[in-house]
Wavefront OBJ file of the C-alpha trace (Angstrom):
o trace
v 158.765 113.229 191.594
v 160.331 110.313 193.451
v 158.064 108.673 195.921
v 159.641 107.634 199.211
v 159.098 103.943 198.410
v 161.147 104.243 195.202
v 163.851 106.108 197.046
v 164.234 103.246 199.531
v 164.680 100.679 196.753
v 167.672 102.501 195.257
v 171.040 102.668 197.040
v 171.860 105.717 199.174
v 173.841 108.361 197.293
v 177.308 108.611 198.887
v 178.615 111.981 200.070
v 180.925 112.503 197.101
v 181.159 115.487 194.798
v 181.566 113.612 191.509
v 180.473 110.172 190.334
v 181.639 108.152 187.333
v 179.138 106.747 184.854
v 179.663 103.284 186.365
v 178.864 104.538 189.869
v 175.755 106.373 188.649
v 174.709 103.251 186.779
v 174.793 101.282 190.035
v 173.178 104.045 192.130
v 170.276 104.454 189.700
v 170.075 100.841 188.506
v 170.340 101.921 184.864
v 172.933 100.687 182.360
v 175.651 103.157 181.226
v 174.476 103.154 177.593
v 171.014 104.229 178.806
v 172.581 107.128 180.725
v 174.439 108.260 177.601
v 171.188 108.067 175.616
v 169.298 110.075 178.251
v 171.952 112.799 178.009
v 170.898 113.271 174.379
v 167.178 113.249 175.188
v 167.091 115.415 178.326
v 168.835 118.797 177.920
v 168.901 119.324 181.719
v 171.236 116.346 182.089
v 174.752 117.584 181.396
v 177.530 115.795 183.264
v 180.932 117.447 183.463
v 183.280 116.024 180.841
v 186.976 115.904 181.578
v 190.128 114.439 180.090
v 189.400 111.782 177.498
v 185.708 112.779 177.393
v 185.095 110.976 180.704
v 181.779 111.870 182.312
v 181.538 113.005 185.911
v 178.071 113.378 187.374
v 177.241 115.543 190.385
v 174.707 114.772 193.108
v 171.947 116.810 191.407
v 172.563 114.843 188.189
v 172.094 111.566 190.084
v 168.845 112.846 191.603
v 167.645 113.989 188.174
v 168.477 110.581 186.677
v 166.459 108.947 189.447
v 163.544 111.249 188.588
v 163.818 110.365 184.901
v 164.031 106.674 185.796
v 160.920 107.017 187.949
v 158.973 108.737 185.172
v 159.950 106.157 182.563
v 160.037 102.904 184.516
v 157.604 103.431 187.388
v 155.032 105.874 185.986
v 155.117 104.630 182.381
v 155.927 107.905 180.611
v 157.422 107.882 177.116
v 160.745 109.660 176.549
v 158.862 112.627 175.039
v 156.378 112.733 177.897
v 159.116 112.522 180.506
v 161.052 115.281 178.712
v 157.967 117.539 178.774
v 157.305 116.743 182.424
v 160.908 117.537 183.365
v 160.932 120.758 181.306
v 157.529 121.905 182.546
v 158.272 121.344 186.196
v 161.818 122.714 186.464
v 160.972 125.079 189.334
v 159.030 122.336 191.072
v 161.865 119.890 190.385
v 164.378 122.282 191.946
v 162.282 122.316 195.092
v 161.912 118.527 195.079
v 165.634 118.076 194.445
v 166.422 120.386 197.351
v 164.115 118.403 199.613
v 165.711 115.137 198.494
v 169.202 116.499 199.091
v 168.175 117.691 202.558
v 166.680 114.263 203.352
v 169.808 112.554 202.061
v 172.140 114.774 204.118
v 169.992 114.302 207.196
v 170.112 110.510 206.792
v 173.884 110.628 206.347
v 174.273 112.826 209.435
v 172.066 110.505 211.498
v 174.153 107.522 210.347
v 177.338 109.376 211.258
v 175.934 110.279 214.685
v 175.008 106.634 215.239
v 178.557 105.562 214.325
v 180.071 108.185 216.642
v 177.875 107.103 219.549
v 178.910 103.455 219.115
l 1 2 3 4 5 6 7 8 9 10 11 12 13 14 15 16 17 18 19 20 21 22 23 24 25 26 27 28 29 30 31 32 33 34 35 36 37 38 39 40 41 42 43 44 45 46 47 48 49 50 51 52 53 54 55 56 57 58 59 60 61 62 63 64 65 66 67 68 69 70 71 72 73 74 75 76 77 78 79 80 81 82 83 84 85 86 87 88 89 90 91 92 93 94 95 96 97 98 99 100 101 102 103 104 105 106 107 108 109 110 111 112 113 114 115 116 117 118
């Protein structure tokens, strides 16, 4: 879903387990109210809710939000069209998400190796 050029424009996803809505907003360049709206529109997007109904997103949620953002903002899909695309390609999306996670981890490991060599 995400083209490499779009991936380079967005910040690198840090190696954390959970992200707050504010952090995800910055990582995906989408306002928090948009994220809350997308939760209602895309059933796949379900952040963990903890004390006080605070949302905590996981890495796969951030990647999915970036895919949704790409469909809506870059490719010009409507919300309904993006929802269908995400629902119809879940197996394909899982594969793409896995590839993105592997690329992300590899980049982080290369950065760490560079720091250790310095």
